[in-house]
VEXLUMDREN-645723 format. One line per 5 residues: number of its first residue (from 1); for each residue y, x, z of C-alpha. Coordinates in pm, 1 decimal. Example, Ala and Ser with C-alpha at 12.3 -4.5 7.8 and 13.67 -1.06 7.14 Angstrom:
// VEXLUMDREN-645723
1) -450.0,1230.0,780.0 | -106.0,1367.0,714.0
***
This chain:
// VEXLUMDREN-645723
1) -859.0,-414.3,1471.3 | -544.3,-195.7,1401.8 | -225.3,-355.2,1238.3 | -50.9,-159.7,1018.4 | 308.7,-280.4,866.3
6) 563.6,-138.8,679.3 | 939.3,-260.5,517.7 | 1146.8,-185.1,275.7 | 1459.6,-255.4,92.4 | 1470.1,-159.9,-369.1
11) 1836.8,-171.5,-398.2 | 1956.7,-377.1,-724.2 | 1662.7,-447.1,-866.9 | 1477.2,-785.3,-952.7 | 1154.2,-890.4,-743.1
16) 954.9,-968.6,-1053.1 | 1004.5,-581.1,-1165.5 | 924.7,-456.8,-837.5 | 612.8,-671.6,-836.9 | 517.3,-519.1,-1182.8
21) 534.8,-197.1,-1056.1 | 409.4,-219.8,-764.4 | 51.1,-367.9,-861.9 | 17.9,-26.9,-1135.5 | -224.9,99.9,-912.0
26) -340.0,354.5,-1129.8 | -2.6,547.9,-1073.8 | -42.7,595.4,-750.0 | -203.1,935.6,-686.7 | 91.5,1049.6,-848.6
31) 310.6,922.3,-670.5 | 135.5,939.5,-317.7 | -33.2,1277.0,-202.6 | -275.4,1071.0,17.0 | -446.6,934.5,-277.9
36) -709.9,1103.1,-432.0 | -795.4,806.1,-677.6 | -710.6,472.1,-734.6 | -903.7,264.2,-1075.7 | -821.2,-70.7,-1115.4
41) -1129.0,-269.9,-1295.6 | -931.9,-598.7,-1333.7 | -612.8,-597.7,-1307.9 | -282.7,-804.1,-1270.5 | -176.6,-1026.1,-1522.6
46) -508.2,-1152.5,-1407.9 | -530.0,-1358.4,-1132.9 | -778.9,-1193.3,-923.4 | -791.3,-834.7,-963.0 | -1027.3,-550.1,-808.6
51) -991.4,-169.7,-769.5 | -1135.8,132.4,-620.2 | -951.7,354.0,-382.3 | -984.9,698.7,-192.8 | -759.0,866.0,-2.4
56) -745.4,1231.9,155.5 | -867.4,1154.1,512.5 | -894.5,1430.7,785.2 | -1109.4,1669.1,639.3 | -1268.8,1409.3,324.2
61) -1214.6,1106.0,169.6 | -1157.9,746.2,273.2 | -1345.8,521.6,26.3 | -1326.4,144.3,-52.6 | -1309.5,-115.3,-303.0
66) -1115.9,-425.7,-260.3 | -1032.9,-759.4,-426.6 | -680.0,-853.1,-516.0 | -519.7,-1185.3,-567.1 | -194.6,-1202.4,-731.4
71) 71.8,-1446.2,-674.3 | 357.9,-1345.2,-896.0 | 562.8,-1682.5,-856.6 | 518.1,-1617.4,-482.7 | 568.3,-1214.7,-455.8
76) 236.4,-1219.1,-313.6 | -45.3,-932.5,-334.1 | -373.5,-1034.1,-130.7 | -599.3,-786.5,-108.8 | -1005.1,-733.5,122.4
81) -1240.0,-451.0,103.3 | -1568.9,-574.1,-57.8 | -1705.5,-238.5,-48.1 | -1632.9,125.5,146.2 | -1595.1,270.8,440.1
86) -1404.8,12.6,671.4 | -1607.7,-263.8,868.9 | -1324.4,-480.1,754.8 | -980.3,-437.4,552.6 | -762.8,-649.6,421.9
91) -384.6,-784.1,405.2 | -93.6,-867.3,159.8 | 237.1,-731.6,30.7 | 546.4,-977.1,-3.1 | 831.1,-920.8,-223.4
96) 1132.0,-1148.4,-212.8 | 1486.0,-1110.6,-384.2 | 1755.3,-1081.9,-113.0 | 2092.9,-1083.5,-323.4 | 2065.8,-794.4,-490.6
101) 1816.0,-608.1,-366.0 | 1415.7,-689.8,-317.5 | 1250.5,-688.3,27.4 | 916.0,-500.3,-14.9 | 687.6,-603.2,321.0
106) 308.7,-462.6,378.8 | 78.2,-573.1,630.5 | -235.8,-494.2,660.8 | -537.9,-528.3,950.6 | -844.5,-279.7,926.6
111) -1109.6,-195.0,1148.7 | -1382.3,64.3,1143.3 | -1610.1,-97.3,1321.8 | -1672.0,249.6,1546.3 | -1543.2,147.2,1874.8
116) -1614.9,479.1,2092.4 | -1391.6,632.9,1792.7 | -1122.2,385.6,1739.1 | -888.9,587.1,1956.7 | -915.9,886.6,1684.8
121) -950.0,707.2,1360.5 | -734.8,441.0,1368.5 | -393.6,634.7,1447.2 | -465.2,875.9,1181.8 | -593.9,587.6,927.2
126) -264.4,364.4,1035.5 | -62.4,692.5,957.9 | -223.7,732.1,581.4 | -223.7,396.5,521.3 | 183.0,377.3,588.9
131) 308.9,695.2,420.3 | 53.0,597.3,109.0 | 225.1,300.8,73.4 | 623.3,437.4,193.2 | 519.0,725.5,-112.0
136) 434.4,513.0,-342.9 | 729.2,248.5,-317.1 | 985.4,523.1,-278.5 | 841.0,715.3,-569.4 | 855.7,403.0,-802.8
141) 1177.5,344.2,-706.6 | 1460.8,550.5,-670.3 | 1709.7,351.1,-475.2 | 1489.7,246.3,-188.7 | 1528.9,251.8,187.2
146) 1179.4,258.8,401.9 | 1243.3,75.6,732.5 | 1092.4,176.5,1070.5 | 896.1,508.8,1191.1 | 676.8,607.0,921.0
151) 633.0,983.6,1007.6 | 688.7,1094.1,634.4 | 876.2,1433.1,549.2 | 1230.7,1299.0,455.4 | 1213.9,1321.0,63.5
156) 974.7,1075.1,79.0 | 1141.0,770.1,242.5 | 1520.2,855.1,69.4 | 1426.4,893.9,-291.6 | 1194.8,819.2,-561.3
161) 1080.5,1016.2,-942.2
***
């Protein structure tokens, strides 16, 4: 099992606005170069959502379908893979107002279920997931600070579109 986490601060925004934009999965292919496709089957404002994802991974695509549970009053988005390339993949987004800014935290745990390859596959998947989240948040919100090491080019973590 591998854990992925990313923290960001979106300056001078409201948590509700950040939440409403983060859940627009269909925008992610334009925001994050790793995302080949993101299809929302059932989207927010429904309480339960469903989406399918394709990320560029090594020489191919990493694919999965997930179910989401949206809890906007608590700024939470919970997700869990229902089908796909991971043996397991689940996590949550937490979006919280902090004064004039919004804190965004992404946490996920994944496992490919192939112990002999986890030393090769897990670090690559962790990087791709982190970079995808960083590109998406900075693409959605121009005044964003990513905290911690993401490994993306400077342009990916300092300003949005």
